[in-house]
N, C-alpha and C positions, 0 to 999 in steps of 0.2 A: 433381291428376289430374282428367280430365273424365269424367263418366259420363252417358250418356243415362238418366235416371231412369225406369225402366220398372217398373210394377207387374205381377207375373205375371198372365197372362190366366186368369180363373177357369175351372175345369173346366166344360164344357158338357154337357148330356145327350147321350148317344150317339144316333146316327141310327138305330140298330137296336133293336127291342124287346128288353126284358130288361136294358138298361143302366141302372144306377141313377143318379138325379140326384146331382150332387156336393154336398159339404158339408164342414164341418170334420171332422177326424179325431175319432171318438168314443172314449170310454173303453170298456173291455171290458164294463162293467156298464150302459152306457147303454140305456135303454128305447126301443123304436121309437116313432116318431110317426105312421107311416103307418096309416091306418084299415083297409086291406085286409090280412088275414093269411091264412096258409096254414092248412089244417085241423090241429087238434091233438087229443090224447087224453091220458088220465090212466092211471096204473098204481100198483101198490103201491110203498111206499118201497123205494128202491134198484133199481127196475126202470124200463124205459123208460115214458114217459108215454103212455097210450092213451086218455085221456079228459080232460074239463075239469072234473070235479067239484071243489068247493071243498076236499074233504078231501085231495086229492093235492097234490104239489108244483107250484108255479107254473112255467109255461113262458115263457121269453123269446121272444115271438112276433116273426117277421119277415114283412114283406109279400111277396107273390108277386113283386113287382117286384124287391125286394132279393134274394130267393132265386134268381130267374131270372138276375139279373145275376151273382151269385156263381157260379152253376152254369156259366155260359158264360165265366167268367174276364174279364168286362167291367165289373166293379164297381171304382170308384176306391178303396174301402176294404173289401176282403173280410174283414179281420180283425174287423170289427164283426158279420159274419154267421157266419163260420166260427170254430172254436176254442171255448174254454171261457169262458162268460160268467155270473158270479154274478147271480142274480135271485131276490129274495124267499125267501132261505134255502136255495136249491138252485142247482145249476149246470147250465145248458143247454149241451150240447156238440154242435156240428155239424161234420161232416167231409165233404168232397167225394170220393166214391169211385164214379164212374160204372161201371156194369156189375158191381158187386160183388154176390155172392150173399148174404153175411152180413157184418155189421159189428158189432164190440163195442168198447166203451171199457174199456181195461184200467187199473185204478187202481193207485196206488203200492204197495198191499198185495198186489197180484197178482189181486185179484178182478176180474171183468169184468161190465159192464153192457151188455146187448144194445141196439143202436140200431135204429130203424126207418127205412125209407126215407121221406123227407119230400117231396122235390121234385127231380126231374130230376138224380139222382145225389147229392143231398145227404142224408145220414143224420143222424138226431138222437136224442140220448138226454138224459134229465134225471137227474142224480145228486144224491141228497139229502145234500149236504155244503155247508158255507158257502163253501168255495173249493176250487179244484182246480188248483194250480200245475203239477202234472206228471201226465201220463197218456200212454199210447200207444194206437194204434188197431190192433186185430186184424181182418184182412180175409180172408175166404174168397171167392176170385174165382169159383169154380165148385163146384157140389155134388160132394162126394167128394174135392176137393183139400184138401191141408193148408193151414191158415191161415198167414198171414204177419203178423208184428207190426212195425209201423212207427211212427216218431215223426211228429207232426203239425206242419207248418210254421206253423200258425196259433195255436200256443200260446205263441209267443215275443214278447217285447217288442221294440221297434225296436233295432237294433244301432248306430244313430247317435244321439248325444246332442244336447242342445240347443246346445252350443257348436259342434259340427260344423255343424249346420243354420244357426246364426247366421252363422258365417264363410262358408258357401256363399252365403247370401243377400247378404252384403256383398261377395262377391268377394274375400275375404282369406284363404282357406284355402290356406296355402303348402304343406301336405302333403295335397293333395286326393286323391292316389292311395291314401292310407290310409283315407279315408272312403268314396269311391265305388268302383265296380267290384266284383269278386268277391274274397272273402277266406275262406280256410279258417280255421275257428276252432271253439272249443267254447263253447256257450251253454247255461247252465243244465243242465249235465251231458250235453249232446248234441253230438256232433261233426258238423260239416256245413260249409256255405258260405253266407255272407251275400252278397246281391246288392243293389246300390244304383245308381240311375241318375238323372241329371237330365233330365227331360222335362216341362217346365212346362205345355205345352199338350196333353199326352196325356190321353185320356179313360180309358184303362186300359193296363196294362203287364203282360206275362207273361214269365216265363223259360221258354224252350223249348230243348230240346237232347237229348242222349242220356240225360240224367237222367230224362226223361219221355216218350221216344219222340216228341219234337217236338210234343207236345200240351200246351200250357201252361195249360189250364183249371184244373188243380189247383194251379198255382203262380203265381197272380196276385199282383202286388205291391200294397202299400198306398201311397197318397199321403200324404206327410208335410207336408200343409198348403201354405202359401204358399212354402215353400222350392223347390217344383218337383221335389223328390226323391221317388223311389219306392223301396221297400225290402221285402225279405223275407229270412228265414233259412230255408234248406232243409236239414234234417238228412239225413245220409247221403251228401251230395254231397262227393266228395273231389277232390283235385288230379288234373288230367288230363281232367276232364269238359269236353265241348264244349257251348257254349251260345250263344244270341243272346237279344235282347229282342224280343218281339213286341208292337208298340205300336199301340194304337188311336188314330190321330192326330186332330188337329183337323179333318182332311179327312174323317173318318168311315171311313177305310180302315185295315186292319191292315197294318203294315210290319214285316218282320223285319230287325233292325239288329244289327250287331256292337257290342259294348260299347265306347264311346269311351274307357273307362278300363281296358280289358283289358290285362293285363301280359304276355300271350302270345296268339298267334293261330295258326290252322292255316297250313300251308304253302300258298301260293297255287298253283292257283286257288281252293282252298277258302277260305272266308271266315269260318268260325266263330271265336269267342273261346274261350279255354281257361282253366279255373281253374288257377291256379298259385301257388306260393309260392317261397321261396328258402331253401335250407339252406347257401348258400355262406359260407365263412369266409375273410375277406380276410387277406392277409399283406403289405399295402403300407403299414403304419403309418409306417415310416421315410420312405417316399416322400412321403406326405401331410404329414408334419411338415416335411420339407425344402421342399416346395412352398409351404407357408404362409409360409415365411421368404424365399422367393426374389423378387427384383424382376424380373418378366418383361421389363420394358422395357429393363433394363440387362444382360440375360443373352443368351448365344447362343441363337438359335432358328431351326433349319432344319427344315422340315416336309415330310414325305413323304406326299403325298395318295394315298389308296388306295381303289379300288373293290374291296371284299373278295371279291366273287363272281368276279371275273375276274383277280385278281392271280395266283393259280394255281388255275384252275378245278377244282372237286372237293374243295377243302379247306374244312372247316368251322371254326367258332370254335376248337375244341380243337386241330386240326392247325395252324391259323394261329398259335396261341399259341407254337408251337415254331419254325415256319419263318419267319414274318414277323418275330418278335422277333429271331431270330438274324441275319436279313438287315439289318434296320434298324440293329441294334447294330453290325454289322460295317462298315456304311457311315458310321456316325457321326452319323446324324440325331438331333436332340433330341426330335422329336415325330412322331407319325403323325396324319394327319387322315383320318377315315373319311367317305366320302360317306354320305348318310343311311342309318341302320340301322333307323329306325322302319318298321313293316310297311307295305308298299305292294303293290297288286295287280299292277301292270305292271312287270316287270323292266326294260323299256326306258326307264322314267322314271329309272332309276338311284337310286330312292329319293326323288325330289323331288316325288312326288305321294303324300302320306301318307294312309293310312286308319286306321292304328293308332298314334297318337302315343305311347302308353305301352308298346307291344309291340315289342321288338327282332325283326327279321325272323327267322322260323323257317326260312328257306331254309338257314341256316348252322348251326343248332343251337338249343339252349335258352337262355333268359336267363342261367342260371348258367354256361353255357359261354362266353357273352360276357363275363361277369364274370371268368372264368378267363383269357381272352385279355387283358383290360385289366390284371388283376393281374400277369400274367406280364410284360407290357410295363413296368409300373411297377417291378417288381423288377429289371429290366434298366436302369432309369434313363431310360425313354422315356415322355414325356407323351402323352396321348391327347386329341385334339380331335375332335368329332363335328359334322357338318353338321346344322343344325336349320332346319326349314321352317315358320315361322309366317305366311308371307305368303299362302298359298293352300292349298286342298285339293281333291281331285277330286270329281266328281259321282256316283261309283258309288252305286247304289241301296242297297247294304247298309251304307253307312258314314255319315258325319256329315251329308251333305246332306239337307235337309228332314227332320231327324231325328225330330221328333214330328208330322209331317204338315204342317209349315209351316217357313219359314226360322227357324232357331234359332242354329246356329253361324255361319251366313252372314248377311250384311246383307240385309235384305229388298228394298232398292232395287237393281236390277241395275246401276245406274250406280255403286254402291258395293260390290256383293256378288258381281260376276262379273268374272273376269279375261279380257279380250278376246284376249290373246296365247296363253294356255295352256288356255283352255276349262275353267277351274276356278272354284270359289267362293272368295270372300274373306271372312275372318273378320269378324264384327261386333264390332269391338273397343270400341265404345261400350257394349256390354252387359257389365256387370261380371263375370257368371258365365263368359262366354266368355274374357274377358281372364284371369280366374283360371285357367281351363283351361290356357292357354298359359304363364302365369307358373309355375304349379305343375309343368308339364311340363318346363320348363327345370331347375327344382330337382330333379325326379325323376332326370334323367339325371346330373346332377352328384353327387347324393347316393347314389342306389341303385346306380349303376354306376361311381362314382368318376371320371367323366370330368373331364378337366382344363380343358376349355374348350369352348365352343360357337361355331361359325362360323355366323352367322345369314345365311341365304340370302335374296337378292332384297330387301334392305333398301330400295333405291331405289323399288321398286314399292309399298312400304308408306308411304313418306314423302310421296308426291304423289298428290292426288286425280285429276290429269289424266294419270297415267302411262299411256302407250300409248292415249290417248283424244283424239279430236278435239273441237273446240268443240261444245257441245251434248250431249256424251256424259258429262259429269261435272258434279258439283254442288259449288260453292265451299263453303268452311268458314264458320263463323258470322261471320268477319271479312271474308269476301269473297275469301280467298286460296286458293291451290292446295295448301297443306300439309295433310296428313291429321293433324289434331290428336289424334285418338283413337289412331292408330298411334304417334305420337310419345310420348304418355303411356304406352302399353303398353311400348314399348321402354325408356323410362326406368325403369319399374317392374321389368321383368324383369332389367335390368342391376343396379339397386340391390339387388334381392332376392338375385340370384345371388351377388354379391360379399359380401353380408352373411352368407349362409348357408354359403358354400364358400370358405374362405380360400385364396388363392393361385391361383384359377382365372383364366382370361382369356376375355372375351367379344369376339368378332371380327365385324366387320360387312363383308359383301360389299356395298359401297355405291359406285355408279359415278358419282355426281354430286358437285358441290361443296357439298353441304349442310353448313352450318357446325356445328362442335362435335360431330361424331360421336364423337370420343374425349375430349371434355371431360366432366368429372364432372357428374353430374346436379344436384348442389347448386350448380353454376355455370351451370346452364341447358343443359348438353350432353345428348347421348343416353346417355352413360355407358359406351360401349364401351371396352375396353382397347386394341384395335388395329383398324385398318381396312385392307382390301385396297386397294393403290394401283393401281387400274385404269388411271389415266392413265399411270403409268410403264410398265405392261405394254403398253398400246396403242401408245404412242409408240416404245418401243424395238423392239417387234416390227415395226413399220412401217419403222424405220430399218434393221434387219438384212435386211429383205426387199428393200431397194434394192440394185442393182448397186454394188459398192464404188466405182466411178468416179463414181457419182452421189450417194454418201453425203455428200459435202461440201456439197451443197445441202439436206441434211436434218439437219445437225449439231445444230440446236436440239432435235430430238426425242430426242437422246442426253443432253442436258444440262438440259432444261427441268424435270425432276422436282425438281431442287434449288431451284428458285424457290419451291416450296410444300412442301418436305419437312417443315418444322417446323410446319405448320398442323395436322397430325394425327399420330398414332402409326401408322406404316405397316408392312404386310406387303407384300413384293414377290412377286406370285403369277404362276406359270405353271401354270395349273390345267387340269383336264380340259376345260373349255370351249374351250381354245385348241388342242386336238389332236383335235377331232371335227367332224362335219358339214361335211366338205370343206375344213377348214382345214389338214389335213395335220399331220405331226409337227413338233416344234420343229426337229429336224435339217433337215428339208426346206424350212423357211421361207426359208432363205438361198439365194441363187443360186450358180452355179458347179458345179464337179465335186465328186466325193465328198470329196476331200481338203479343198477349200475349205469345204464344208458342215460337216465335222467340226471344222475349225479354228475356224470362226465359232461353232459351238455351244460349244466349249471357252472361247473368249474371252467369249462372252455369259454363260455360267454364272459365270465368274470375275468379270465386272462385277457380276452380280447378288449374289454373295456378299460383295463388298467395298463395295457401295453402302450407304449408311445405310438401315436397316430390317431386318426379318426376312425369311427366304426360305421360299418354298414352291414345290415342283415336283411335277408329277403323275407317278405311277409310269410307268416306261418311259423317261422323259426322262433318268434317271440313267445309262442306258447307250446313249442315242442311238437310240431306236426309230425305224425308218425309215418306217413306215406309221402312219396315224392310228389312234387307239385304238378298239376295239370291245368292248363288254361281252360279246359272244357268242363271242369267240375267245380272250380272254386275252392275256397279254404274250408276245412272241416271244423267250423266254429263249434260244433257240438262237443268237441273234445274238452272245452272249457267247463263242462259239467264234472270233470274229474280233477281231483286235487293235484296230482303231479303236473298236469298241464297248467292249471291255475298258478301253481308254484313257480314254474318257469316264467310265466308272464309277470308275476309279482317281482321276481328277481330282475328282469329287464327294466321294469319300472324303477326299482331301487338303484340299479346301476346308472340309469340316466340321471336320477336325482343326485347320486354320489358325484357324478362328473360335474354337475352344476354347482354342487356345494364346495368342492375342493379344487381350486385352480391348478393344483399340482398335476392333475390328470389331463391338462390341456395346454397350459401356458407355455411350456417348454417342450412340446411334442417334437419339435424339429431342432432342439438344442441339446447337445450331449450333457450339459449341466443339469438337465431335467431327469436324468436316469442314472442309477448305479446298481450294479449287481451286489447283492448281499450274499446269496448262495446261487451260483450258476452251474456248479459241477456235481451236484449230488444225484448222479444218475441212479445209484443204487436204491435210493428212496423215492425216485420219480418226483423230486421236489425242486422247485425253484423259488427264490425269494429275491425281491428287488425293491428299491426305494424310488419313488417319484418325488420331484421337488417343483415348487412354483418359483416365480421370479424373486420372491422374498427369501427363498431358501427353505421354506417350511416343507417338511416331508410327509409322505404317506409310505407305509410299508405293505407290500403284497406278498403273501405266501400261498403257493398253489401246489397241491398234492395230487398227482395223477396216478397214484397207486390205490389199490383197494383196501389198504391197511391204514387205520388211524395211527398217527405218530404222537405218542404221549411224551411230554417233556422235551420236545424237539427244540434245540437251541438255535436261535437265529441272531446274528449280529444286528445291532440297531444304530441308527444315525445319531440318536441322542438318548439321554436318560429320562427319568420321570415316569409318570403314568401315561398309558396309551389306551385309547378306547377301541374296542372291536366294532368298527363302524359298518362292517358287512361280513357275513359268514354264509357262504352258499349252501352250507349243510344245515342251516336253521330250519326248524320244523315248519315255519310259515312258507318255506319254499318246497317242502316235501322231503327235507333232509332228516338225518338221524339225530341232530342236536348236539353233535360233538363240537365243543367250542371252549371259550375262555371266560364265560360268564360276564361278557361285556367289557371287561377291563383287565389289563395286565400291568405289572410294575416291572420296569426295566432294571436289571442288575448291573452293577459296576464290574462285570466280568468280561475281560477283553476277549475278542474273537475276531479272527480274520482281519487283524490290523485295526479294529475299532475298540473303543474303550468300553462299550456297553453291549449287552446281549440280553435275551429274554428266553425263557422256556415256555413253549406254546403247546396247546392241544391242537394238532392239525388234523382236521377231519379227513376221512377217506374220500377220494375223488372230490375234493373240496378246495375252496379258496377262502382265505381270511384276509381282510383289509384292516389295517390298524392306522389310527391317527393320534398324534399327541393330544392328550386330554385338553390342553390349553387351546387347541384349535377345534376339537370336536364339540366343545361346550360353548363355542362362540355363537 
């Protein structure tokens, strides 16, 4: 793996008065070195110090500079000023309580030591004990009011251990979400929430939110040295609290930022992070065990791609668990693929401009309700793939961009750090902490939400430094090439880590170029994906069916070319959301002709897709022939199912899924040349192709597809073997809305040699139709 070896930038003095100069984290008992100190006083034993006579207990003095910085929440290590600090046989306790009328330090035995106001809201008491591991603070805010007793966030040790910090520094914390972010926990007898954030160039960091009226002065985090991590534990903060980090950046400006590691966010347009935990109890153990044993490449895989917000508008995760699961199960899909569910501010981005990589979108419910949806799908035998977007992120001020006042998550060079097409930032994958953020994020979705695979968006944009750039707009790699070596390393790492930690999952690349080895294992120099979207097949075949049938003979190669490179990668055949938006129209309307011809073409095309080597993916609405292009604002036109042609397409998809489950020849050797052979590949004049698929036992299926508007009677096709063959699917059957041209359910193969084979058969091939034949010995099993 390649890393740009960067030493974290040292903390610099703040540009505003009262910000303490940075340094290493001090121990609680460390004595100050600054010569300028605040006024002090002595008192009788057990009482606040009111003077400096030698007879009284010693006061751990702090400089005016340190006190002022702590009082304004702009000190890099407030725990060295605030909290309890043993010093020369006594303990100096400081607490920040601006506008308080009276403050007392309550000891474990219930006794109280009054504190005096020392400096700008900081109160101080000296207690004559050797140590004071526990205490509370009793505050009277106004004369005549009842006092309130609260715990002090500055009495607690860091909630991150040295191992966590070491792994974060090295970029190897595979469970980063357990270390950073907000976590409800009990520490030293106190219930509350710990907060930790990586901001290496920050001068100060505060937690602000409804826990403190959005005034973070009393909740400043401490810097944990060169790790770049800031941390605090705040007693009394419970699940549901809304918060952000207020960061004094390297630019000297305070920025309010959502937590990059937040596991829940407010519903947009609100942008706060929410303290959350999970009480969900999974019930998909059987599914996970079976998944771990399944060979994805040799199993049927038909994917229903869904934009959850518009599948049936108004349904949340919990309602979708019932309705979507029932629908997908009834149609026989093996998987659903969710367009990105990580939190995003603009709904029109469909989730592809992420601001909360660890937070499922709150538009549809809570994280546990998403777990319920996935669990329900698993119990029904449906796998779940989620789109994941590590290629870029938006520039929203509240999010990752310029997180600590300078480029942090994004590459600082705009030729590497900004995407010209999408107006977004590009991750600085040469920085190991940033790479760790993404690798751990992939593991998070796979492990915390039991997702069965990630479809990685826009991989091509990650692989090339000159992607969408003209000469002079990009910088070559260290070898003078155009490949983005840092992205390649990250993709290899995320795939290797994901497969190691989550047995049976599948990583899928949306990659539109001929980059070699996308699905080759990482130990063989590949990127390590399990599957790759076959964008070439999609582009070529859509162009083919867009031609008038009389002209398709001149484009026959677009129908057959995919088999030239089929075995170079492990492929998914996608008809995704990208093909039915932005003026492209629906799949149904891509074909010329009248309604009947368009529906027939759609049925023939789907039959070709399901029988071609590879896995299948279609976008929601395609399964019933949606006539208009998709819009996330209107949802699917379910009313179309009142009409027979649309019901017919839906029935065909249902039967294609059943066919794939019934006959292993359609999946077992998808990635093996032994599983496919052309029977007729060059009959451009008739717009016909015919091919055989075989399973591991060598048993065949035969597929014949006619993309002309003419029925071909007595059309002779070479066959792999003799005997009787059953017509197990005919896309022109009346039940699908077709004209009923077919072979009456069965044909007898003749001992008539053709194209080097000993047997052939004469078929009735329907217009704009597909026929699938199986040996009767298999079809009747």
